[in-house]
All heavy atoms as an XYZ file, in Angstrom:
987
protein
N      86.378     13.836    -14.102
C      84.966     13.934    -14.487
C      84.615     15.303    -14.876
O      83.846     15.534    -15.790
C      84.104     13.413    -13.295
C      82.661     13.491    -13.596
C      84.508     12.040    -12.897
N      85.104     16.378    -14.173
C      84.707     17.743    -14.453
C      85.119     18.178    -15.834
O      84.492     18.990    -16.433
C      85.344     18.627    -13.407
N      86.221     17.550    -16.391
C      86.687     17.942    -17.721
C      85.755     17.448    -18.824
O      85.739     17.934    -19.919
N      84.893     16.500    -18.517
C      83.917     16.020    -19.496
C      82.597     16.674    -19.447
O      81.659     16.318    -20.310
C      83.702     14.483    -19.217
C      84.973     13.706    -19.538
O      85.806     14.133    -20.328
N      85.100     12.557    -18.880
N      82.382     17.623    -18.607
C      81.074     18.284    -18.490
C      81.017     19.393    -19.541
O      81.884     20.215    -19.601
C      80.904     18.941    -17.077
C      79.621     19.722    -17.020
C      80.921     17.867    -16.039
N      79.965     19.296    -20.393
C      79.855     20.321    -21.419
C      79.016     21.444    -20.864
O      77.889     21.264    -20.390
C      79.151     19.662    -22.670
C      79.021     20.618    -23.832
C      78.395     19.928    -25.080
C      78.383     20.865    -26.181
N      77.791     20.193    -27.323
N      79.494     22.644    -20.988
C      78.793     23.802    -20.529
C      77.899     24.401    -21.655
O      78.348     24.443    -22.770
C      79.759     24.956    -20.016
C      80.379     24.560    -18.701
C      81.209     25.749    -18.221
O      81.739     26.546    -18.989
N      81.386     25.851    -16.937
N      76.747     24.776    -21.269
C      75.837     25.447    -22.222
C      75.661     26.835    -21.825
O      75.583     27.220    -20.660
C      74.500     24.728    -22.348
O      73.876     24.718    -21.037
C      74.619     23.346    -22.827
N      75.539     27.756    -22.825
C      75.393     29.166    -22.537
C      73.929     29.411    -22.252
O      73.099     29.203    -23.080
C      75.834     30.029    -23.665
C      77.362     29.952    -23.857
C      77.883     31.048    -24.726
N      77.676     32.312    -24.073
C      77.931     33.455    -24.577
N      78.490     33.506    -25.728
N      77.793     34.584    -23.930
N      73.673     29.932    -21.068
C      72.276     30.319    -20.759
C      72.182     31.790    -20.616
O      71.088     32.287    -20.312
C      71.882     29.682    -19.408
O      72.811     30.080    -18.370
C      71.882     28.146    -19.543
N      73.246     32.550    -20.904
C      73.173     34.017    -20.800
C      72.847     34.662    -22.142
O      72.905     35.820    -22.195
C      74.477     34.514    -20.196
C      75.706     34.225    -21.075
O      75.633     33.350    -21.973
O      76.723     34.827    -20.810
N      72.533     33.913    -23.144
C      72.139     34.484    -24.402
C      70.822     35.181    -24.294
O      69.890     34.618    -23.767
C      72.045     33.376    -25.505
C      73.352     32.854    -25.976
C      74.154     33.885    -26.722
O      73.574     34.604    -27.498
O      75.383     33.841    -26.529
N      70.770     36.456    -24.663
C      69.464     37.165    -24.566
C      68.404     36.587    -25.447
O      68.675     36.179    -26.572
C      69.845     38.589    -24.882
C      71.032     38.465    -25.761
C      71.781     37.217    -25.327
N      67.183     36.574    -24.913
C      66.109     36.112    -25.754
C      65.673     37.240    -26.736
O      65.662     38.419    -26.385
C      64.872     35.895    -24.831
C      63.629     35.552    -25.436
C      62.383     35.423    -24.585
O      62.635     35.166    -23.385
O      61.326     35.634    -25.007
N      65.473     36.892    -27.940
C      65.059     37.870    -28.924
C      63.521     38.065    -28.761
O      62.768     37.207    -28.974
C      65.397     37.408    -30.378
C      66.921     37.292    -30.560
C      64.768     38.418    -31.397
C      67.392     36.769    -31.854
N      63.146     39.291    -28.412
C      61.707     39.586    -28.168
C      60.936     39.572    -29.502
O      61.452     39.698    -30.559
C      61.727     40.946    -27.570
C      63.001     41.560    -27.984
C      63.948     40.470    -28.200
N      59.650     39.425    -29.359
C      58.678     39.485    -30.454
C      57.709     40.624    -30.168
O      57.393     40.938    -29.034
C      57.927     38.172    -30.553
C      58.768     36.944    -30.845
C      59.396     37.029    -32.221
O      58.795     37.331    -33.191
N      60.748     36.744    -32.294
N      57.259     41.164    -31.288
C      56.201     42.335    -31.150
C      54.848     41.638    -31.067
O      54.361     41.086    -32.044
C      56.341     43.203    -32.354
C      55.275     44.328    -32.349
O      54.562     44.442    -31.368
N      55.222     45.080    -33.385
N      54.178     41.800    -29.888
C      52.822     41.165    -29.787
C      51.815     41.705    -30.733
O      50.799     41.112    -30.950
C      52.446     41.459    -28.315
C      53.698     41.901    -27.619
C      54.602     42.367    -28.649
N      52.057     42.920    -31.249
C      51.078     43.472    -32.213
C      51.347     43.227    -33.632
O      50.754     43.737    -34.536
C      51.070     45.015    -31.913
C      50.457     45.416    -30.606
C      49.794     44.611    -29.717
C      50.541     46.687    -30.019
N      49.369     45.319    -28.647
C      49.796     46.551    -28.794
C      51.033     47.906    -30.424
C      49.647     47.711    -27.921
C      50.964     49.012    -29.548
C      50.276     48.911    -28.338
N      52.387     42.423    -33.906
C      52.835     42.184    -35.282
C      51.682     41.803    -36.214
O      51.661     42.270    -37.374
C      53.938     41.144    -35.282
C      54.499     40.818    -36.618
C      55.650     39.809    -36.493
C      56.267     39.559    -37.847
N      57.406     38.677    -37.670
N      50.830     40.915    -35.771
C      49.785     40.404    -36.655
C      48.570     41.347    -36.720
O      47.677     41.177    -37.499
C      49.278     39.081    -36.174
O      48.753     39.107    -34.908
N      48.551     42.376    -35.860
C      47.377     43.264    -35.790
C      47.536     44.495    -36.727
O      46.601     44.863    -37.313
C      47.150     43.724    -34.316
C      46.821     42.546    -33.455
C      46.037     44.777    -34.230
C      46.876     42.842    -31.972
N      48.744     45.023    -36.771
C      48.919     46.233    -37.578
C      49.593     45.887    -38.880
O      50.699     45.370    -38.964
C      49.762     47.269    -36.789
C      48.982     47.750    -35.573
C      49.192     47.191    -34.327
C      48.011     48.727    -35.737
C      48.439     47.585    -33.251
C      47.222     49.138    -34.617
C      47.462     48.541    -33.402
O      46.746     48.943    -32.308
N      48.963     46.247    -40.052
C      49.386     45.934    -41.359
C      50.751     46.477    -41.713
O      51.436     45.999    -42.603
C      48.374     46.276    -42.399
O      48.109     47.730    -42.376
C      47.143     45.514    -42.237
N      51.162     47.567    -41.109
C      52.445     48.100    -41.387
C      53.603     47.143    -41.141
O      54.613     47.194    -41.792
C      52.754     49.466    -40.561
N      53.359     46.209    -40.264
C      54.393     45.191    -39.937
C      54.628     44.279    -41.152
O      55.642     43.627    -41.305
C      53.938     44.334    -38.761
O      53.830     45.094    -37.618
N      53.661     44.233    -42.099
C      53.734     43.355    -43.265
C      54.355     43.998    -44.466
O      54.399     43.354    -45.534
C      52.338     42.803    -43.563
C      51.571     42.129    -42.404
C      50.212     41.786    -42.858
C      52.350     40.912    -41.975
N      54.913     45.216    -44.342
C      55.554     45.847    -45.482
C      56.704     45.001    -45.970
O      57.560     44.634    -45.167
C      56.034     47.252    -45.095
C      54.919     48.206    -44.729
C      55.457     49.460    -44.093
O      55.629     50.437    -44.734
N      55.698     49.483    -42.771
N      56.745     44.604    -47.260
C      57.696     43.696    -47.751
C      59.171     44.265    -47.800
O      60.127     43.527    -47.711
C      57.216     43.238    -49.086
C      56.350     44.399    -49.561
C      55.779     45.021    -48.327
N      59.265     45.506    -48.044
C      60.646     46.093    -48.191
C      61.172     46.687    -46.895
O      60.421     46.978    -45.943
C      60.565     47.231    -49.262
C      60.197     46.671    -50.605
C      60.069     47.819    -51.688
O      60.816     48.777    -51.516
O      59.274     47.715    -52.605
N      62.479     46.926    -46.900
C      63.074     47.562    -45.712
C      63.557     48.930    -46.109
O      63.810     49.227    -47.260
C      64.338     46.768    -45.280
C      63.958     45.391    -44.769
O      63.022     45.277    -43.934
N      64.659     44.368    -45.149
N      63.645     49.793    -45.102
C      64.017     51.174    -45.306
C      65.558     51.372    -45.515
O      66.272     50.415    -45.583
N      65.958     52.629    -45.576
C      67.341     53.004    -45.708
C      68.097     52.626    -44.416
O      67.633     52.712    -43.353
C      67.529     54.525    -45.830
C      67.290     55.043    -47.232
C      67.698     56.482    -47.274
C      67.723     57.049    -48.652
N      68.162     58.385    -48.744
N      69.333     52.217    -44.586
C      70.233     51.832    -43.438
C      70.488     53.210    -42.747
O      71.020     54.101    -43.378
C      71.507     51.161    -43.893
C      71.151     49.835    -44.519
C      72.442     50.999    -42.720
C      72.406     49.119    -45.178
N      70.101     53.286    -41.462
C      70.396     54.469    -40.727
C      71.752     54.312    -39.977
O      72.527     55.212    -39.972
C      69.336     54.744    -39.662
C      69.560     55.924    -38.779
C      69.421     57.249    -39.258
C      70.120     55.686    -37.490
C      69.782     58.318    -38.469
C      70.418     56.802    -36.684
C      70.256     58.132    -37.199
O      70.609     59.189    -36.431
N      71.983     53.172    -39.345
C      73.229     52.921    -38.586
C      73.579     51.441    -38.734
O      72.710     50.652    -39.040
C      73.026     53.341    -37.127
C      74.337     53.616    -36.384
O      75.384     53.347    -36.974
O      74.219     54.104    -35.298
N      74.824     51.193    -38.454
C      75.322     49.811    -38.597
C      75.357     49.086    -37.369
O      75.960     47.993    -37.183
C      76.694     49.833    -39.243
C      76.737     50.422    -40.661
C      78.171     50.394    -41.183
C      78.472     51.728    -41.792
N      79.837     51.745    -42.343
N      74.684     49.610    -36.312
C      74.599     48.910    -35.001
C      73.240     49.184    -34.411
O      72.608     50.200    -34.695
C      75.737     49.359    -34.103
C      75.838     50.835    -33.778
C      77.071     51.244    -33.032
C      77.231     52.664    -32.736
N      77.132     53.560    -33.858
N      72.736     48.311    -33.491
C      71.418     48.527    -32.892
C      71.461     49.640    -31.824
O      72.475     50.069    -31.386
C      71.112     47.185    -32.294
C      72.458     46.559    -32.038
C      73.341     47.108    -33.101
N      70.273     50.017    -31.359
C      70.110     51.052    -30.336
C      69.481     50.397    -29.083
O      68.374     49.795    -29.223
C      69.208     52.146    -30.938
C      69.031     53.347    -30.031
C      69.917     54.354    -29.994
C      67.890     53.381    -29.122
C      69.748     55.444    -29.114
C      67.783     54.491    -28.275
C      68.701     55.492    -28.254
N      70.056     50.559    -27.957
C      69.561     49.999    -26.724
C      68.615     51.061    -26.105
O      68.983     52.231    -25.913
C      70.603     49.669    -25.736
C      70.150     48.987    -24.536
C      71.225     48.494    -23.699
N      72.063     49.538    -23.191
C      73.150     49.378    -22.508
N      73.596     48.183    -22.242
N      73.807     50.423    -22.101
N      67.381     50.623    -25.811
C      66.393     51.556    -25.321
C      65.544     50.909    -24.152
O      65.082     49.747    -24.358
C      65.447     52.004    -26.427
C      64.431     53.008    -26.091
S      63.549     53.506    -27.606
C      61.934     53.554    -26.985
N      65.321     51.619    -23.085
C      64.438     51.159    -22.014
C      62.980     51.355    -22.517
O      62.556     52.451    -22.890
C      64.691     51.994    -20.794
C      63.815     51.671    -19.612
C      64.296     50.574    -18.812
C      63.418     50.428    -17.552
N      63.755     49.265    -16.798
N      62.195     50.224    -22.534
C      60.832     50.319    -22.945
C      59.980     49.836    -21.747
O      60.384     49.035    -20.932
C      60.608     49.373    -24.112
S      61.479     49.839    -25.619
N      58.735     50.385    -21.757
C      57.791     50.095    -20.656
C      56.716     49.167    -21.139
O      56.178     49.318    -22.276
C      57.118     51.390    -20.166
C      58.091     52.316    -19.544
C      57.425     53.637    -19.197
O      56.220     53.862    -19.459
N      58.171     54.575    -18.607
N      56.399     48.149    -20.334
C      55.328     47.185    -20.621
C      54.027     47.909    -20.940
O      53.611     48.806    -20.183
C      55.180     46.232    -19.452
C      54.049     45.265    -19.636
C      53.916     44.407    -18.385
C      52.822     43.422    -18.514
N      52.651     42.625    -17.307
N      53.417     47.508    -22.085
C      52.087     48.032    -22.378
C      52.080     49.431    -23.125
O      51.093     49.770    -23.700
N      53.229     50.166    -23.125
C      53.250     51.417    -23.775
C      53.453     51.202    -25.300
O      54.123     50.268    -25.809
C      54.427     52.265    -23.235
C      54.600     53.566    -23.921
C      55.669     54.399    -23.286
C      55.768     55.729    -23.986
N      56.863     56.536    -23.458
N      52.732     51.990    -26.107
C      52.838     51.923    -27.564
C      54.022     52.756    -28.066
O      54.168     53.909    -27.627
C      51.539     52.404    -28.220
N      54.853     52.219    -28.962
C      55.951     52.857    -29.547
C      55.806     52.760    -31.062
O      55.157     51.813    -31.550
C      57.252     52.179    -29.101
C      57.549     52.253    -27.686
C      57.212     51.208    -26.843
C      58.275     53.317    -27.120
C      57.507     51.285    -25.466
C      58.556     53.403    -25.758
C      58.164     52.389    -24.960
O      58.460     52.406    -23.564
N      56.422     53.669    -31.773
C      56.382     53.630    -33.259
C      57.885     53.631    -33.718
O      58.500     54.675    -33.641
C      55.595     54.796    -33.820
C      54.145     54.693    -33.499
C      53.591     55.150    -32.324
C      53.306     54.109    -34.448
C      52.298     55.058    -32.083
C      51.918     53.898    -34.180
C      51.393     54.446    -32.973
N      58.317     52.510    -34.264
C      59.655     52.352    -34.768
C      59.753     52.830    -36.184
O      58.904     52.454    -37.012
C      60.090     50.887    -34.616
C      61.410     50.446    -35.150
C      62.602     50.776    -34.609
C      61.695     49.752    -36.332
N      63.559     50.226    -35.414
C      63.046     49.580    -36.462
C      60.830     49.188    -37.394
C      63.615     48.907    -37.506
C      61.429     48.543    -38.412
C      62.811     48.392    -38.458
N      60.748     53.619    -36.480
C      60.969     54.121    -37.876
C      61.470     53.034    -38.776
O      62.490     52.417    -38.529
C      61.996     55.283    -37.796
S      62.560     55.824    -39.434
N      60.756     52.809    -39.836
C      61.196     51.875    -40.886
C      61.858     52.566    -42.067
O      62.683     52.013    -42.666
C      59.965     51.010    -41.426
C      60.251     50.079    -42.497
C      61.328     49.003    -42.104
C      59.041     49.371    -42.946
N      61.485     53.799    -42.301
C      61.991     54.557    -43.514
C      63.512     54.835    -43.303
O      64.199     55.001    -44.299
C      61.209     55.785    -43.787
S      61.451     57.217    -42.718
N      63.988     54.963    -42.071
C      65.354     55.313    -41.841
C      65.685     56.809    -41.911
O      66.855     57.155    -41.885
N      64.731     57.615    -42.013
C      64.981     59.054    -42.249
C      64.452     59.903    -41.033
O      64.693     61.072    -41.007
C      64.312     59.543    -43.466
C      64.879     58.782    -44.687
C      64.491     59.466    -46.014
O      64.395     60.623    -46.086
N      64.256     58.590    -46.969
N      63.974     59.282    -39.967
C      63.552     59.999    -38.788
C      64.721     60.664    -38.087
O      65.804     60.112    -38.065
C      62.841     59.059    -37.804
O      62.658     59.670    -36.539
N      64.546     61.818    -37.558
C      65.585     62.532    -36.762
C      65.587     62.095    -35.263
O      66.409     62.483    -34.526
C      65.408     64.027    -36.822
C      65.316     64.611    -38.235
C      66.570     64.424    -39.021
C      66.534     65.065    -40.376
N      66.387     64.126    -41.516
N      64.610     61.219    -34.949
C      64.560     60.735    -33.552
C      64.734     59.209    -33.501
O      64.066     58.519    -32.815
C      63.193     61.125    -32.897
O      62.185     60.560    -33.717
C      63.031     62.622    -32.751
N      65.676     58.727    -34.256
C      65.929     57.286    -34.340
C      66.192     56.698    -32.975
O      66.744     57.364    -32.088
C      67.228     57.021    -35.180
C      67.048     57.347    -36.657
C      66.068     56.354    -37.356
O      65.819     55.265    -36.897
N      65.536     56.832    -38.441
N      65.671     55.478    -32.738
C      65.093     54.558    -33.702
C      63.587     54.746    -33.807
O      62.926     53.957    -34.545
C      65.405     53.191    -33.113
C      65.363     53.469    -31.593
C      65.909     54.827    -31.410
N      63.051     55.740    -33.184
C      61.575     55.915    -33.222
C      61.220     56.958    -34.356
O      61.967     57.785    -34.735
C      61.072     56.466    -31.869
C      61.389     55.516    -30.717
C      60.878     56.114    -29.430
C      60.762     54.138    -30.929
N      59.987     56.901    -34.754
C      59.402     57.692    -35.818
C      59.144     59.148    -35.390
O      58.647     59.372    -34.290
C      58.095     57.007    -36.344
S      57.255     57.998    -37.590
N      59.485     60.096    -36.240
C      59.159     61.483    -35.966
C      58.146     62.046    -36.939
O      57.915     63.243    -36.961
C      60.410     62.336    -35.866
C      61.079     62.513    -37.197
O      60.690     61.880    -38.203
O      62.139     63.253    -37.243
N      57.630     61.242    -37.845
C      56.713     61.616    -38.858
C      57.321     62.077    -40.179
O      56.635     62.540    -41.076
N      58.624     61.975    -40.313
C      59.269     62.372    -41.547
C      58.675     61.721    -42.776
O      58.590     62.327    -43.812
C      60.797     62.095    -41.458
O      61.369     62.825    -40.407
C      61.502     62.418    -42.767
N      58.231     60.474    -42.648
C      57.606     59.782    -43.820
C      56.411     60.444    -44.340
O      56.012     60.139    -45.449
C      57.317     58.294    -43.356
C      56.222     58.207    -42.377
N      56.455     58.438    -40.997
C      54.887     57.963    -42.517
C      55.304     58.250    -40.369
N      54.358     58.000    -41.183
N      55.791     61.325    -43.604
C      54.569     62.026    -44.080
C      54.861     63.201    -44.982
O      53.964     63.684    -45.570
C      53.782     62.481    -42.845
C      53.204     61.387    -42.045
C      52.293     62.017    -40.928
N      51.930     60.964    -39.988
C      51.953     61.111    -38.672
N      52.387     62.224    -38.142
N      51.558     60.125    -37.918
N      56.064     63.625    -45.071
C      56.471     64.776    -45.935
C      56.196     64.431    -47.320
O      56.794     63.530    -47.930
C      57.917     65.102    -45.643
C      58.282     66.335    -46.443
O      57.843     66.669    -47.497
N      59.329     67.121    -45.941
N      55.241     65.123    -48.021
C      54.901     64.754    -49.399
C      56.015     64.993    -50.375
O      56.105     64.365    -51.449
C      53.691     65.660    -49.696
C      53.816     66.782    -48.769
C      54.516     66.266    -47.541
N      56.996     65.787    -50.036
C      58.087     66.131    -50.963
C      59.138     65.003    -50.949
O      59.916     64.905    -51.873
C      58.690     67.440    -50.588
C      57.769     68.600    -50.772
C      57.202     69.187    -49.646
C      57.375     69.018    -51.972
C      56.316     70.260    -49.743
C      56.474     70.074    -52.089
C      55.910     70.675    -50.998
O      55.001     71.713    -51.083
N      59.140     64.157    -49.868
C      60.148     63.105    -49.788
C      59.663     61.750    -50.473
O      60.418     60.913    -50.736
C      60.466     62.857    -48.369
C      61.152     63.982    -47.639
C      61.466     63.614    -46.217
C      62.502     64.343    -48.314
N      58.353     61.660    -50.699
C      57.745     60.536    -51.362
C      58.192     59.215    -50.763
O      58.685     58.298    -51.425
C      58.066     60.555    -52.850
C      57.255     59.611    -53.709
O      56.121     59.322    -53.271
N      57.725     59.176    -54.822
N      58.013     59.110    -49.433
C      58.423     57.908    -48.688
C      57.187     57.005    -48.628
O      56.127     57.434    -48.166
C      58.946     58.299    -47.288
C      60.155     59.114    -47.434
C      59.186     57.044    -46.432
C      60.661     59.711    -46.078
N      57.359     55.726    -48.953
C      56.209     54.852    -48.954
C      56.154     53.983    -47.665
O      55.185     53.281    -47.448
C      56.304     53.900    -50.130
C      57.554     53.083    -50.237
C      57.556     52.258    -51.566
C      58.896     51.601    -51.712
N      58.993     50.827    -52.949
N      57.147     54.039    -46.846
C      57.186     53.259    -45.590
C      56.345     53.869    -44.496
O      56.326     55.119    -44.376
C      58.614     53.065    -45.101
C      59.495     52.420    -46.062
C      60.463     53.137    -46.764
C      59.408     51.025    -46.325
C      61.320     52.483    -47.641
C      60.214     50.384    -47.233
C      61.171     51.170    -47.947
N      55.754     53.026    -43.663
C      55.073     53.465    -42.496
C      55.735     52.915    -41.287
O      56.364     51.840    -41.317
C      53.606     53.008    -42.573
C      52.814     53.604    -43.647
C      51.309     53.235    -43.609
N      51.055     51.955    -42.987
C      50.439     50.986    -43.570
N      49.874     51.142    -44.795
N      50.163     49.835    -42.993
N      55.667     53.594    -40.127
C      56.313     53.083    -38.923
C      55.658     51.856    -38.378
O      54.514     51.493    -38.729
C      56.193     54.276    -37.887
C      54.980     54.944    -38.384
C      54.943     54.814    -39.880
N      56.400     51.059    -37.619
C      55.921     49.832    -37.038
C      55.532     50.085    -35.591
O      56.335     50.537    -34.821
C      57.085     48.746    -37.017
C      57.603     48.512    -38.432
C      56.557     47.432    -36.419
C      56.677     48.076    -39.482
N      54.277     49.893    -35.372
C      53.713     50.071    -33.952
C      54.046     48.769    -33.131
O      53.878     47.689    -33.588
C      52.232     50.291    -33.937
C      51.683     50.594    -32.591
C      50.133     50.960    -32.686
C      49.608     51.342    -31.356
N      48.185     51.723    -31.435
N      54.637     48.998    -31.961
C      55.011     47.836    -31.100
C      54.819     48.136    -29.689
O      54.744     49.289    -29.268
C      56.400     47.387    -31.451
C      57.509     48.178    -30.913
C      58.160     47.859    -29.697
C      57.924     49.362    -31.503
C      59.213     48.600    -29.191
C      58.998     50.130    -31.012
C      59.574     49.744    -29.836
N      54.810     47.085    -28.919
C      54.811     47.151    -27.500
C      55.717     46.041    -26.915
O      56.164     45.174    -27.764
C      53.349     47.030    -26.866
O      53.429     47.284    -25.488
C      52.840     45.602    -27.137
N      56.018     46.053    -25.652
C      56.823     44.994    -25.054
C      56.053     44.411    -23.900
O      55.123     44.982    -23.353
C      58.160     45.583    -24.529
C      58.991     45.971    -25.753
C      58.024     46.681    -23.601
N      56.497     43.215    -23.472
C      55.730     42.475    -22.460
C      56.278     42.659    -21.062
O      55.723     42.173    -20.076
C      55.691     40.971    -22.783
O      57.058     40.518    -22.947
C      54.881     40.674    -24.047
N      57.454     43.302    -20.967
C      58.007     43.632    -19.622
C      58.885     44.826    -19.722
O      59.416     45.164    -20.716
C      58.823     42.434    -19.096
C      59.989     41.948    -19.929
C      60.744     40.834    -19.310
O      61.285     40.944    -18.184
O      60.685     39.703    -19.947
N      59.003     45.589    -18.594
C      59.860     46.750    -18.450
C      61.304     46.280    -18.491
O      61.749     45.577    -17.526
C      59.586     47.560    -17.157
C      58.225     48.122    -17.096
O      57.478     48.124    -18.156
O      57.870     48.721    -16.044
N      62.128     46.667    -19.466
C      63.534     46.420    -19.515
C      64.133     47.097    -20.692
O      63.436     47.762    -21.490
C      63.795     44.923    -19.509
C      63.405     44.200    -20.739
C      63.820     42.732    -20.683
C      63.704     42.046    -22.019
N      64.139     40.693    -21.958
N      65.433     46.906    -20.899
C      66.152     47.483    -21.992
C      65.985     46.475    -23.209
O      66.199     45.277    -23.028
C      67.589     47.735    -21.706
C      67.740     48.937    -20.757
C      69.144     49.328    -20.574
O      70.065     48.475    -20.631
O      69.434     50.504    -20.278
N      65.740     47.058    -24.356
C      65.642     46.246    -25.563
C      66.637     46.783    -26.647
O      66.911     47.970    -26.635
C      64.240     46.289    -26.149
C      63.261     45.594    -25.282
C      62.595     46.231    -24.203
C      62.911     44.293    -25.550
C      61.697     45.583    -23.394
C      61.952     43.619    -24.722
C      61.349     44.289    -23.714
O      60.460     43.616    -22.860
N      67.048     45.905    -27.505
C      67.917     46.351    -28.619
C      67.001     46.568    -29.870
O      66.434     45.540    -30.356
C      68.998     45.273    -28.949
C      70.037     45.279    -27.875
C      70.138     44.423    -26.814
C      71.118     46.200    -27.730
N      71.238     44.756    -26.075
C      71.884     45.851    -26.616
C      71.574     47.295    -28.489
C      73.038     46.498    -26.166
C      72.747     47.960    -28.052
C      73.454     47.599    -26.937
N      66.874     47.771    -30.343
C      66.073     48.079    -31.452
C      66.922     48.193    -32.724
O      68.009     48.784    -32.604
C      65.286     49.345    -31.272
C      64.286     49.326    -30.089
C      63.576     50.723    -30.008
C      63.322     48.203    -30.160
N      66.435     47.728    -33.824
C      67.208     47.691    -35.057
C      67.379     49.131    -35.610
O      66.440     49.870    -35.673
C      66.487     46.864    -36.067
S      67.274     46.926    -37.741
N      68.616     49.433    -35.953
C      68.911     50.803    -36.566
C      69.344     50.644    -38.002
O      69.425     51.635    -38.768
C      69.942     51.531    -35.756
C      69.358     52.702    -35.015
O      68.177     53.031    -35.133
N      70.163     53.310    -34.139
N      69.609     49.400    -38.470
C      69.987     49.209    -39.897
C      68.730     49.081    -40.690
O      68.817     49.257    -41.948
C      70.939     48.003    -40.031
S      70.125     46.376    -39.922
N      67.560     48.861    -40.077
C      66.297     48.774    -40.731
C      66.138     47.571    -41.673
O      65.212     47.502    -42.450
C      65.908     50.095    -41.560
C      66.161     51.338    -40.790
C      65.387     51.362    -39.554
C      65.627     52.653    -38.729
N      64.939     52.656    -37.431
N      66.990     46.587    -41.468
C      67.005     45.381    -42.296
C      66.562     44.105    -41.555
O      66.524     43.005    -42.107
C      68.356     45.155    -42.916
C      68.927     46.319    -43.622
C      68.085     46.947    -44.721
O      67.651     46.293    -45.637
N      67.748     48.222    -44.531
N      66.236     44.251    -40.244
C      65.878     43.102    -39.464
C      64.697     42.381    -39.989
O      63.741     43.019    -40.574
C      65.589     43.531    -37.968
O      65.308     42.362    -37.209
C      64.441     44.537    -37.842
N      64.594     41.114    -39.702
C      63.363     40.291    -40.071
C      62.498     40.164    -38.893
O      61.467     39.431    -38.887
C      63.761     38.956    -40.695
O      64.513     38.230    -39.760
N      62.877     40.827    -37.714
C      62.054     40.738    -36.517
C      61.774     42.160    -36.069
O      62.035     42.593    -34.982
C      62.875     39.973    -35.413
C      62.056     39.755    -34.204
O      60.911     39.551    -34.229
N      62.722     39.784    -33.042
N      61.151     42.931    -36.994
C      60.838     44.377    -36.678
C      60.084     44.531    -35.370
O      59.188     43.780    -35.183
C      60.020     44.921    -37.820
C      60.652     44.967    -39.119
C      59.655     45.357    -40.240
N      60.295     45.375    -41.520
C      59.628     45.437    -42.660
N      58.295     45.427    -42.620
N      60.277     45.469    -43.814
N      60.507     45.456    -34.553
C      61.508     46.450    -34.637
C      62.790     45.994    -33.907
O      63.743     46.771    -33.802
C      60.889     47.626    -33.829
C      60.184     46.913    -32.711
C      59.588     45.651    -33.402
N      62.861     44.732    -33.477
C      63.968     44.333    -32.639
C      65.154     43.800    -33.505
O      65.000     43.233    -34.578
C      63.508     43.199    -31.691
C      62.344     43.607    -30.849
C      61.057     43.169    -31.106
C      62.561     44.513    -29.798
C      59.983     43.571    -30.346
C      61.428     44.934    -29.028
C      60.147     44.399    -29.267
N      66.308     44.056    -32.982
C      67.545     43.661    -33.638
C      67.632     42.094    -33.648
O      67.373     41.466    -32.600
C      68.773     44.223    -32.950
S      70.323     43.593    -33.567
N      67.980     41.551    -34.818
C      68.140     40.093    -34.899
C      69.561     39.765    -35.370
O      69.841     38.647    -35.755
C      67.086     39.518    -35.860
C      67.236     39.925    -37.312
O      68.135     40.796    -37.616
O      66.494     39.492    -38.118
N      70.427     40.783    -35.377
C      71.828     40.590    -35.739
C      72.105     40.785    -37.202
O      73.211     40.663    -37.684
N      71.096     41.159    -38.016
C      71.251     41.352    -39.427
C      72.358     42.399    -39.690
O      73.030     42.260    -40.784
C      69.942     41.760    -40.068
O      68.942     40.756    -39.814
C      70.052     41.976    -41.561
N      72.569     43.350    -38.866
C      73.553     44.434    -39.098
C      74.975     43.949    -39.204
O      75.838     44.624    -39.748
C      73.415     45.482    -37.946
C      73.828     44.941    -36.641
N      72.970     44.278    -35.831
C      75.044     45.018    -35.952
C      73.593     43.922    -34.689
N      74.847     44.295    -34.735
N      75.190     42.684    -38.850
C      76.545     42.108    -38.861
C      76.901     41.635    -40.337
O      78.093     41.323    -40.517
C      76.656     40.931    -37.910
C      76.480     41.303    -36.490
C      76.476     40.136    -35.568
C      76.189     40.559    -34.061
N      76.078     39.403    -33.215
N      75.904     41.635    -41.174
C      76.201     41.206    -42.560
C      77.211     42.076    -43.157
O      77.247     43.361    -42.964
C      74.871     41.213    -43.428
C      73.927     40.084    -43.093
C      72.806     39.938    -44.041
N      72.540     41.142    -44.914
C      71.332     41.509    -45.255
N      70.289     40.932    -44.854
N      71.222     42.593    -46.086
N      78.040     41.579    -44.092
C      79.120     42.330    -44.773
C      78.544     43.528    -45.528
O      79.010     44.604    -45.537
C      79.858     41.450    -45.706
C      81.098     40.921    -45.122
C      81.949     40.074    -46.117
O      82.255     40.702    -47.207
O      82.257     38.959    -45.872
N      77.370     43.314    -46.274
C      76.859     44.376    -47.134
C      76.367     45.511    -46.241
O      76.486     46.682    -46.638
C      75.765     43.877    -47.999
C      74.588     43.224    -47.284
O      74.792     42.575    -46.246
O      73.425     43.417    -47.714
N      75.848     45.224    -45.082
C      75.430     46.344    -44.191
C      76.585     47.067    -43.545
O      76.609     48.253    -43.515
C      74.365     45.856    -43.151
C      73.119     45.354    -43.892
C      74.093     46.906    -42.115
C      72.142     44.667    -42.990
N      77.581     46.327    -43.148
C      78.744     46.984    -42.523
C      79.511     47.791    -43.604
O      80.122     48.755    -43.219
C      79.691     45.856    -41.950
C      79.082     45.316    -40.690
C      78.914     46.316    -39.608
O      79.815     47.083    -39.297
N      77.729     46.331    -39.042
N      79.411     47.416    -44.859
C      80.143     48.136    -45.972
C      79.357     49.340    -46.400
O      79.886     50.183    -47.041
C      80.406     47.205    -47.136
N      78.047     49.372    -46.052
C      77.224     50.517    -46.515
C      77.654     51.865    -45.903
O      78.092     51.886    -44.717
C      75.784     50.265    -46.155
N      77.535     52.856    -46.639
C      77.837     54.190    -46.151
C      76.682     54.739    -45.408
O      75.479     54.729    -45.883
C      78.219     55.129    -47.342
C      78.462     56.570    -46.867
C      79.375     54.618    -48.124
N      76.880     55.242    -44.180
C      75.782     55.905    -43.429
C      75.449     57.197    -44.210
O      76.232     58.012    -44.523
C      76.293     56.210    -41.984
C      75.242     56.744    -41.182
C      75.791     56.969    -39.726
C      74.732     57.644    -38.907
N      75.199     57.851    -37.542
N      74.085     57.311    -44.439
C      73.685     58.503    -45.180
C      73.606     59.636    -44.305
O      73.529     60.305    -43.620
C      72.374     58.233    -45.858
C      71.192     57.853    -44.950
C      70.928     56.624    -44.500
C      70.268     58.753    -44.436
N      69.871     56.732    -43.648
C      69.436     57.998    -43.585
C      70.032     60.091    -44.511
C      68.394     58.553    -42.891
C      68.995     60.633    -43.780
C      68.199     59.866    -42.951
């Protein structure tokens, strides 16, 4: 009987959502920034705290924004994504900047084109 029992994986992590996604228009930017890295960044986030995730891919404090996009000489059109989390824990933030669940990793970095990209 035990051989017929189908096991289901319950240890798959839940992909979080940004509660502020519909409030801040920067979340609606149609394009993605430069690929910064080919793997996500694990970061401890605090419930209710505001964070600004770098979308342009040029921040020196990845995965968070350092204001590089404001430099007029770089002509960067991307704005950072403001986000918060609903509980204190570690989250995987996207570093390839191609996720469709900004700022959280959705596995997009596993695509062949992203893995083949040269880190700038």
